[in-house]
C-alpha positions as CSV (number, residue, x, y, z in Angstrom):
1,M,96.6,80.7,166.4
2,S,93.3,81.5,165.4
3,E,94.0,85.0,164.5
4,N,97.0,83.9,162.6
5,N,94.8,81.6,160.4
6,E,92.3,84.4,160.1
7,A,95.2,86.7,158.8
8,I,96.4,84.1,156.4
9,L,92.8,83.5,155.1
10,Q,92.3,87.1,154.5
11,A,95.5,87.3,152.7
12,I,94.5,84.4,150.8
13,Q,91.0,85.7,149.7
14,S,92.6,89.1,149.1
15,G,95.0,87.3,146.6
16,F,92.3,85.6,145.1
17,A,90.5,88.8,144.7
18,N,93.4,90.4,142.9
19,N,93.8,87.3,140.8
20,E,90.2,87.9,139.9
21,R,90.3,91.4,138.9
22,Q,93.5,90.7,137.0
23,F,92.0,87.8,135.1
24,T,89.0,90.1,134.2
25,D,91.3,92.8,133.2
26,L,93.3,90.2,130.9
27,V,90.1,89.3,129.5
28,A,88.9,92.8,128.7
29,S,92.3,93.7,127.3
30,N,92.0,90.3,125.1
31,S,88.7,91.3,123.8
32,R,90.1,94.9,122.8
33,L,92.9,93.2,120.9
34,E,90.9,90.9,119.2
35,N,88.8,93.8,118.0
36,K,91.9,95.7,116.9
37,V,92.9,92.5,115.1
38,D,89.4,92.2,113.3
39,N,89.8,96.1,112.4
40,I,93.3,95.6,111.0
41,G,92.0,92.7,109.1
42,S,89.2,94.4,107.6
43,R,91.3,97.3,106.4
44,L,93.8,94.9,105.0
45,A,91.0,93.5,102.8
46,T,90.1,96.9,102.0
47,L,93.7,97.8,101.0
48,E,94.1,94.6,99.0
49,A,90.9,95.3,97.0
50,E,92.2,98.7,96.3
51,V,95.5,97.4,95.1
52,A,94.0,95.1,93.0
53,E,91.9,97.9,91.4
54,I,95.1,100.2,91.1
55,K,96.8,97.1,89.3
56,T,93.8,96.6,86.9
57,K,94.3,100.4,86.2
58,L,97.8,100.4,85.5
59,A,97.5,97.6,83.3
60,K,95.0,99.4,81.1
61,I,97.1,102.2,81.3
62,D,100.0,100.0,80.2
63,N,98.0,98.8,77.4
64,R,97.0,102.1,76.2
65,M,100.8,103.1,76.2
66,H,101.6,100.5,74.1
67,T,98.9,101.5,71.4
68,V,100.0,105.2,71.7
69,D,103.8,104.0,71.2
70,L,102.8,101.9,68.2
71,R,101.0,104.8,67.1
72,L,103.7,107.0,67.3
73,N,106.0,104.5,65.5
74,E,103.6,104.7,62.6
75,V,103.5,108.5,62.7
76,D,107.4,108.5,62.6
77,S,107.4,106.2,59.9
78,R,104.9,108.2,57.8
79,L,107.0,111.5,58.7
80,I,110.2,109.9,57.3
81,D,108.3,109.1,54.1
82,F,106.9,112.4,53.8
83,S,110.4,114.1,54.5
84,D,111.8,111.8,51.8
85,D,109.0,112.8,49.4
86,I,109.7,116.4,50.0
87,R,113.5,116.0,49.5
88,G,112.5,114.3,46.2
89,L,110.3,117.1,45.0
90,Q,112.9,119.7,46.1
91,T,115.5,117.6,43.8
92,Q,112.9,117.8,40.9
93,Q,112.1,121.5,41.5
94,N,116.1,122.2,41.3
95,R,116.3,120.4,38.2
96,V,113.4,122.0,36.6
97,S,115.0,125.5,37.8
98,E,118.4,124.6,36.5
99,Y,116.9,123.5,33.3
100,L,115.0,126.8,32.9
101,F,118.0,129.0,33.9
102,N,120.2,127.0,31.4
103,R,118.0,126.5,28.4
104,P,118.7,128.4,25.2
105,Q,116.3,131.2,24.4
């Protein structure tokens, strides 16, 4: 029975040693995972800052585009007025030409 008890004791000690190694491996694995989570958190914070910067730049671009759009509308309005002025001048020129052509000599 003593040999049997010795074998049981060795099996139990071997089991404890295996459990201890597995526990050590789990602690190391957990530490690596915590480091990865920290790295991901750091990257996420960096990305969030970059997104905020991009949003700010996009807002500035949007404001500039709005300003350009307003200026283009103003230029378009001025071109329409200029075109109307040219048509008026052409009408006057036609009248003068017609008068000069039809006037008595």
